[in-house]
KEMAR-947928 format. One record per atom (N, C-alpha, C): atom name; x, y, z; residue number from 1. Coordinates in steps of 0.05 Angstrom, whole numbers, plus 5000, padded with zeros to 4 digits. Example, Ala and Ser with C-alpha at 12.3 -4.5 7.8 and 13.67 -1.06 7.14 Angstrom:
% KEMAR-947928
(r 'N' (5264 4886 5156) 1)
(r 'CA' (5246 4910 5156) 1)
(r 'C' (5264 4934 5156) 1)
(r 'N' (5257 4955 5142) 2)
(r 'CA' (5273 4979 5143) 2)
(r 'C' (5258 5001 5157) 2)
***
This chain:
% KEMAR-947928
(r 'N' (5017 4977 5000) 1)
(r 'CA' (5000 5000 5000) 1)
(r 'C' (5018 5025 5000) 1)
(r 'N' (5011 5044 4983) 2)
(r 'CA' (5028 5068 4980) 2)
(r 'C' (5012 5094 4984) 2)
(r 'N' (4986 5091 4987) 3)
(r 'CA' (4969 5115 4992) 3)
(r 'C' (4955 5111 5019) 3)
(r 'N' (4957 5131 5035) 4)
(r 'CA' (4943 5131 5061) 4)
(r 'C' (4913 5128 5057) 4)
(r 'N' (4901 5108 5068) 5)
(r 'CA' (4873 5102 5063) 5)
(r 'C' (4855 5125 5071) 5)
(r 'N' (4863 5141 5091) 6)
(r 'CA' (4845 5163 5099) 6)
(r 'C' (4844 5185 5078) 6)
(r 'N' (4863 5185 5059) 7)
(r 'CA' (4863 5206 5038) 7)
(r 'C' (4856 5195 5011) 7)
(r 'N' (4853 5169 5009) 8)
(r 'CA' (4848 5156 4983) 8)
(r 'C' (4821 5162 4971) 8)
(r 'N' (4821 5169 4946) 9)
(r 'CA' (4797 5173 4930) 9)
(r 'C' (4800 5155 4905) 9)
(r 'N' (4780 5138 4900) 10)
(r 'CA' (4781 5119 4879) 10)
(r 'C' (4762 5125 4856) 10)
(r 'N' (4772 5126 4832) 11)
(r 'CA' (4756 5130 4808) 11)
(r 'C' (4757 5104 4792) 11)
(r 'N' (4742 5084 4802) 12)
(r 'CA' (4744 5057 4791) 12)
(r 'C' (4737 5055 4762) 12)
(r 'N' (4718 5071 4753) 13)
(r 'CA' (4710 5070 4724) 13)
(r 'C' (4732 5081 4706) 13)
(r 'N' (4751 5096 4717) 14)
(r 'CA' (4773 5107 4701) 14)
(r 'C' (4800 5093 4708) 14)
(r 'N' (4799 5073 4725) 15)
(r 'CA' (4822 5057 4733) 15)
(r 'C' (4845 5073 4746) 15)
(r 'N' (4838 5091 4764) 16)
(r 'CA' (4859 5105 4779) 16)
(r 'C' (4848 5113 4806) 16)
(r 'N' (4867 5119 4824) 17)
(r 'CA' (4860 5130 4850) 17)
(r 'C' (4881 5151 4857) 17)
(r 'N' (4875 5169 4875) 18)
(r 'CA' (4893 5190 4884) 18)
(r 'C' (4894 5190 4915) 18)
(r 'N' (4915 5201 4926) 19)
(r 'CA' (4917 5203 4954) 19)
(r 'C' (4945 5214 4962) 19)
(r 'N' (4949 5214 4988) 20)
(r 'CA' (4974 5225 4999) 20)
(r 'C' (4991 5203 5011) 20)
(r 'N' (5017 5205 5007) 21)
(r 'CA' (5036 5187 5020) 21)
(r 'C' (5053 5203 5040) 21)
(r 'N' (5048 5199 5066) 22)
(r 'CA' (5063 5215 5086) 22)
(r 'C' (5092 5208 5089) 22)
(r 'N' (5100 5184 5080) 23)
(r 'CA' (5128 5176 5083) 23)
(r 'C' (5146 5191 5063) 23)
(r 'N' (5136 5196 5039) 24)
(r 'CA' (5152 5211 5020) 24)
(r 'C' (5141 5240 5015) 24)
(r 'N' (5120 5246 5030) 25)
(r 'CA' (5108 5273 5030) 25)
(r 'C' (5100 5282 5002) 25)
(r 'N' (5085 5264 4988) 26)
(r 'CA' (5076 5270 4961) 26)
(r 'C' (5047 5261 4957) 26)
(r 'N' (5033 5276 4940) 27)
(r 'CA' (5007 5267 4930) 27)
(r 'C' (5013 5249 4906) 27)
(r 'N' (4998 5227 4905) 28)
(r 'CA' (5002 5206 4885) 28)
(r 'C' (4977 5201 4869) 28)
(r 'N' (4981 5194 4844) 29)
(r 'CA' (4960 5182 4828) 29)
(r 'C' (4969 5154 4821) 29)
(r 'N' (4953 5135 4828) 30)
(r 'CA' (4958 5107 4822) 30)
(r 'C' (4942 5098 4797) 30)
(r 'N' (4956 5092 4776) 31)
(r 'CA' (4944 5084 4751) 31)
(r 'C' (4944 5054 4749) 31)
(r 'N' (4921 5042 4746) 32)
(r 'CA' (4919 5013 4744) 32)
(r 'C' (4924 5005 4715) 32)
(r 'N' (4944 4988 4711) 33)
(r 'CA' (4952 4978 4685) 33)
(r 'C' (4938 4950 4682) 33)
(r 'N' (4920 4948 4663) 34)
(r 'CA' (4905 4923 4659) 34)
(r 'C' (4920 4906 4638) 34)
(r 'N' (4938 4890 4648) 35)
(r 'CA' (4954 4873 4631) 35)
(r 'C' (4948 4844 4639) 35)
(r 'N' (4965 4825 4634) 36)
(r 'CA' (4960 4797 4641) 36)
(r 'C' (4953 4796 4671) 36)
(r 'N' (4970 4808 4687) 37)
(r 'CA' (4964 4811 4716) 37)
(r 'C' (4963 4841 4721) 37)
(r 'N' (4941 4851 4731) 38)
(r 'CA' (4938 4880 4736) 38)
(r 'C' (4958 4889 4757) 38)
(r 'N' (4968 4913 4752) 39)
(r 'CA' (4987 4925 4771) 39)
(r 'C' (4984 4956 4770) 39)
(r 'N' (4998 4970 4788) 40)
(r 'CA' (4996 4999 4789) 40)
(r 'C' (5023 5013 4784) 40)
(r 'N' (5020 5036 4770) 41)
(r 'CA' (5043 5054 4767) 41)
(r 'C' (5035 5079 4783) 41)
(r 'N' (5054 5091 4796) 42)
(r 'CA' (5049 5114 4813) 42)
(r 'C' (5062 5139 4801) 42)
(r 'N' (5047 5161 4801) 43)
(r 'CA' (5056 5186 4790) 43)
(r 'C' (5052 5208 4811) 43)
(r 'N' (5069 5228 4811) 44)
(r 'CA' (5066 5251 4829) 44)
(r 'C' (5046 5271 4818) 44)
(r 'N' (5028 5280 4835) 45)
(r 'CA' (5010 5301 4828) 45)
(r 'C' (5011 5323 4850) 45)
(r 'N' (5000 5346 4843) 46)
(r 'CA' (5000 5367 4863) 46)
(r 'C' (4976 5365 4881) 46)
(r 'N' (4976 5380 4903) 47)
(r 'CA' (4953 5380 4921) 47)
(r 'C' (4929 5391 4906) 47)
(r 'N' (4933 5411 4889) 48)
(r 'CA' (4911 5423 4873) 48)
(r 'C' (4899 5402 4855) 48)
(r 'N' (4916 5385 4842) 49)
(r 'CA' (4905 5364 4825) 49)
(r 'C' (4890 5344 4841) 49)
(r 'N' (4900 5337 4865) 50)
(r 'CA' (4886 5319 4883) 50)
(r 'C' (4858 5329 4889) 50)
(r 'N' (4856 5355 4894) 51)
(r 'CA' (4831 5367 4901) 51)
(r 'C' (4811 5368 4877) 51)
(r 'N' (4821 5364 4853) 52)
(r 'CA' (4804 5363 4829) 52)
(r 'C' (4791 5336 4825) 52)
(r 'N' (4794 5318 4844) 53)
(r 'CA' (4783 5291 4841) 53)
(r 'C' (4754 5291 4831) 53)
(r 'N' (4749 5275 4811) 54)
(r 'CA' (4722 5273 4799) 54)
(r 'C' (4718 5291 4776) 54)
(r 'N' (4738 5308 4769) 55)
(r 'CA' (4735 5327 4747) 55)
(r 'C' (4746 5314 4721) 55)
(r 'N' (4736 5325 4699) 56)
(r 'CA' (4746 5317 4673) 56)
(r 'C' (4775 5324 4670) 56)
(r 'N' (4784 5345 4682) 57)
(r 'CA' (4812 5354 4681) 57)
(r 'C' (4831 5333 4693) 57)
(r 'N' (4824 5323 4717) 58)
(r 'CA' (4840 5302 4729) 58)
(r 'C' (4838 5276 4714) 58)
(r 'N' (4815 5270 4703) 59)
(r 'CA' (4812 5246 4686) 59)
(r 'C' (4831 5248 4662) 59)
(r 'N' (4834 5271 4651) 60)
(r 'CA' (4851 5276 4628) 60)
(r 'C' (4881 5272 4636) 60)
(r 'N' (4888 5283 4659) 61)
(r 'CA' (4915 5279 4670) 61)
(r 'C' (4921 5250 4673) 61)
(r 'N' (4902 5235 4685) 62)
(r 'CA' (4906 5206 4690) 62)
(r 'C' (4909 5191 4664) 62)
(r 'N' (4893 5199 4644) 63)
(r 'CA' (4895 5186 4617) 63)
(r 'C' (4922 5191 4605) 63)
(r 'N' (4932 5216 4608) 64)
(r 'CA' (4958 5222 4598) 64)
(r 'C' (4980 5206 4611) 64)
(r 'N' (4979 5203 4637) 65)
(r 'CA' (4998 5186 4652) 65)
(r 'C' (4997 5157 4641) 65)
(r 'N' (4972 5147 4637) 66)
(r 'CA' (4969 5120 4628) 66)
(r 'C' (4983 5116 4600) 66)
(r 'N' (4979 5135 4583) 67)
(r 'CA' (4991 5134 4556) 67)
(r 'C' (5021 5137 4557) 67)
(r 'N' (5031 5155 4573) 68)
(r 'CA' (5060 5160 4575) 68)
(r 'C' (5075 5138 4590) 68)
(r 'N' (5061 5126 4610) 69)
(r 'CA' (5073 5105 4626) 69)
(r 'C' (5098 5114 4639) 69)
(r 'N' (5118 5097 4638) 70)
(r 'CA' (5143 5102 4653) 70)
(r 'C' (5159 5124 4641) 70)
(r 'N' (5152 5134 4617) 71)
(r 'CA' (5167 5157 4605) 71)
(r 'C' (5157 5184 4615) 71)
(r 'N' (5135 5184 4630) 72)
(r 'CA' (5125 5210 4641) 72)
(r 'C' (5146 5222 4660) 72)
(r 'N' (5148 5248 4659) 73)
(r 'CA' (5167 5262 4677) 73)
(r 'C' (5157 5261 4706) 73)
(r 'N' (5132 5253 4710) 74)
(r 'CA' (5121 5251 4737) 74)
(r 'C' (5118 5222 4747) 74)
(r 'N' (5129 5203 4731) 75)
(r 'CA' (5129 5175 4740) 75)
(r 'C' (5147 5172 4764) 75)
(r 'N' (5137 5160 4785) 76)
(r 'CA' (5153 5156 4809) 76)
(r 'C' (5163 5127 4811) 76)
(r 'N' (5144 5108 4809) 77)
(r 'CA' (5152 5080 4811) 77)
(r 'C' (5128 5062 4803) 77)
(r 'N' (5135 5037 4798) 78)
(r 'CA' (5115 5017 4790) 78)
(r 'C' (5116 4993 4810) 78)
(r 'N' (5094 4980 4812) 79)
(r 'CA' (5093 4955 4827) 79)
(r 'C' (5109 4933 4812) 79)
(r 'N' (5110 4935 4786) 80)
(r 'CA' (5124 4916 4769) 80)
(r 'C' (5154 4923 4770) 80)
(r 'N' (5170 4906 4782) 81)
(r 'CA' (5198 4912 4787) 81)
(r 'C' (5214 4921 4763) 81)
(r 'N' (5210 4907 4741) 82)
(r 'CA' (5227 4913 4717) 82)
(r 'C' (5221 4940 4704) 82)
(r 'N' (5200 4954 4713) 83)
(r 'CA' (5195 4981 4702) 83)
(r 'C' (5210 5003 4718) 83)
(r 'N' (5224 4995 4739) 84)
(r 'CA' (5237 5015 4756) 84)
(r 'C' (5267 5015 4753) 84)
(r 'N' (5278 5039 4758) 85)
(r 'CA' (5307 5041 4761) 85)
(r 'C' (5313 5034 4790) 85)
(r 'N' (5339 5032 4797) 86)
(r 'CA' (5346 5026 4825) 86)
(r 'C' (5336 5049 4843) 86)
(r 'N' (5337 5074 4834) 87)
(r 'CA' (5327 5096 4850) 87)
(r 'C' (5297 5095 4854) 87)
(r 'N' (5283 5086 4834) 88)
(r 'CA' (5254 5083 4836) 88)
(r 'C' (5247 5061 4855) 88)
(r 'N' (5262 5039 4854) 89)
(r 'CA' (5257 5017 4873) 89)
(r 'C' (5262 5026 4902) 89)
(r 'N' (5282 5043 4906) 90)
(r 'CA' (5288 5053 4932) 90)
(r 'C' (5265 5071 4942) 90)
(r 'N' (5255 5088 4924) 91)
(r 'CA' (5233 5105 4932) 91)
(r 'C' (5208 5089 4938) 91)
(r 'N' (5203 5068 4922) 92)
(r 'CA' (5180 5051 4927) 92)
(r 'C' (5182 5038 4955) 92)
(r 'N' (5206 5029 4962) 93)
(r 'CA' (5210 5017 4989) 93)
(r 'C' (5205 5038 5011) 93)
(r 'N' (5215 5062 5007) 94)
(r 'CA' (5211 5083 5027) 94)
(r 'C' (5181 5091 5029) 94)
(r 'N' (5167 5089 5007) 95)
(r 'CA' (5139 5098 5007) 95)
(r 'C' (5119 5078 5018) 95)
(r 'N' (5128 5054 5022) 96)
(r 'CA' (5109 5033 5031) 96)
(r 'C' (5098 5040 5059) 96)
(r 'N' (5071 5039 5061) 97)
(r 'CA' (5057 5046 5085) 97)
(r 'C' (5050 5020 5100) 97)
***
C-alpha cells in the first residue's frame, strides 16, 4: 500500500486513485495497468490536482499518465519491478505504508 487510506479517493470506472503518502510527503495518482496481471504505476500530482478529484481535468491527466507510462516526467515507481530504476525501487521501498 502506497496511499494513506484516509486520503484515498478511487475513480474505479477510470482505473485510477489518488491520495497522499506521508512517508515521501507527496500526493500520488495510482494508475491501474490492465495487463496479464493487473498492477499499478504511481505518479506525482500536486495538492491542487488531488483536490480536482472527479473532474474531467484530472481524468485527462490520468489518461495522459496511462499513455506515457514510465516515460512520464512525473512517473515515480511501479509495482512491476522491471519498470523501475534502482532509484525508483528505493523510493518505492521508502513509500510503503
